[in-house]
C-alpha positions, 0 to 999 in steps of 0.5 A, a space after each residue: 410561376 408555379 404553386 408556392 410551398 403550401 405550408 412550412 410547419 416549424 418543429 417548435 410547434 406542438 406535435 399533432 397526429 399526422 395522416 401524411 408522411 412528414 418531411 423535415 428539411 434543414 434549410 428553407 430552399 430545401 423545404 421549398 423544393 420538397 414542398 413543390 415536389 411532394 405537393 399534398 402528398 406530404 407535410 414539409 417542416 423546416 427544422 430551423 425555428 423561425 428567424 434562426 440562421 441554419 448555418 449556426 443553429 444547433 438543435 437540442 436533444 428533443 429537436 434531434 429526436 423529432 427530426 430522426 422520426 421524420 419519414 424523410 430528412 432533406 439536407 442541403 449538404 455542403 457544410 450548411 448544417 454542421 450539427 448533422 455530422 454529430 447527430 445520428 440520422 437514419 441513412 435510409 431516410 436521409 437525402 443530402 441533395 448536394 452530395 453530387 456537387 463535390 467538384 463544384 463546391 467553393 472553398 471559403 476563407 475563415 470569417 467570424 461575425 455574429 447573427 443576432 441571437 446566434 452569436 459569433 460564428 465562422 464561415 470556413 471550409 465550403 460555401 454552403 449556399 449552392 442554390 444561388 447557382 440555379 444550375 446547381 439548385 436544379 441538380 439538387 432538386 433532381 436528387 431530391 426528386 429521386 428520393 421522393 419518388 421512392 418515399 412517396 410512390 403516389 405523388 406525381 413527383 416527375 410532373 412537379 419536378 418539371 414545373 420546378 425546373 422550369 421556374 429555376 431555368 427561367 431565373 437562371 436565364 435572367 441571371 445569365 443576362 445580367 452581365 455580358 463580357 468581363 466579370 462585374 466587380 461588386 460588393 455584397 453585404 454578406 459572404 453568401 454570394 460566392 456561387 451566384 458570383 461565379 455562375 453569373 459574372 460577378 467578382 464579389 467582395 464580401 462584407 460581414 454586415 448583419 442582414 437588415 441592419 444599418 451599417 455603422 460608420 466604420 462599416 461604411 468606411 470599409 465599404 468605401 475603401 473596398 469600392 476604391 480597391 476593387 473598382 466596384 460600383 455595385 452593392 448587393 444587400 442580403 436583406 432590405 436595409 433601413 432607408 437611411 442605410 440606402 441613402 448612405 450607400 448612395 452618397 458613396 456613389 454605389 448602385 444597390 440592389 437587394 438579392 435575398 440569399 434565402 438562407 431564411 424564408 423571404 419576408 414576402 413571396 417564396 423562393 422563386 418569386 423572391 429570387 426573381 424579384 432580386 434578379 430584376 432589382 439587380 438588373 436595374 442596378 447593373 444598368 445604373 453602373 453603366 451610366 
């Protein structure tokens, strides 16, 4: 694997004098891509405070002013950060990496649920987690690289892009090998896996579970009902669950794997290593369903 993102500074940290251009990203995957492509030529900051979900986070006025002052603002697009539709961001210094993916975007139904401190919110309109289709992620990296070549003329963006795309292609190949033939029915603990399912042969039924939390008895009953309805023998966790939750799911006869959505930075590793590890775990779970 290539060199991981060297540093992700949070905008909530005290401002310091900067010798390098500042790049602000609206989500962890975009921050990771920017860090890989810019290398030491720029400082990459994640706009969202630690532990907050970018799909529901809303910046305050001071945070918006700081974002507006960045040398480059990197957005995922696809409706991930709806605050960007109301904030006056400088067009010449803003790149929306998903702008060219219009035909590939997946419409979603309205699903309302909560994310801890974020409170209740709805998923509707378009699924934003485009990076879970590694082909789309590579195209977003290309769009970002084009903007960085203009913004950072001294950086070797072309070489960095080749390295990043090689990593994405390696994960994409591993994901492509997960399913042969008809789509595999699967249940996901959160509605973040539409692009992953479409790209890699999974017919995904989403639940609305809190990442990393133990499901309630009612949620387990819903899981059992959904498994019976769909024929799914596989549960995809968004984050590592408590051990008792794993045991409860195992008693329902479901294979299970943690595939991080990477909507927030992974607890260990980086975008590439965390996603590669999730694919490996999913491969084991898929194999278990065949027994």
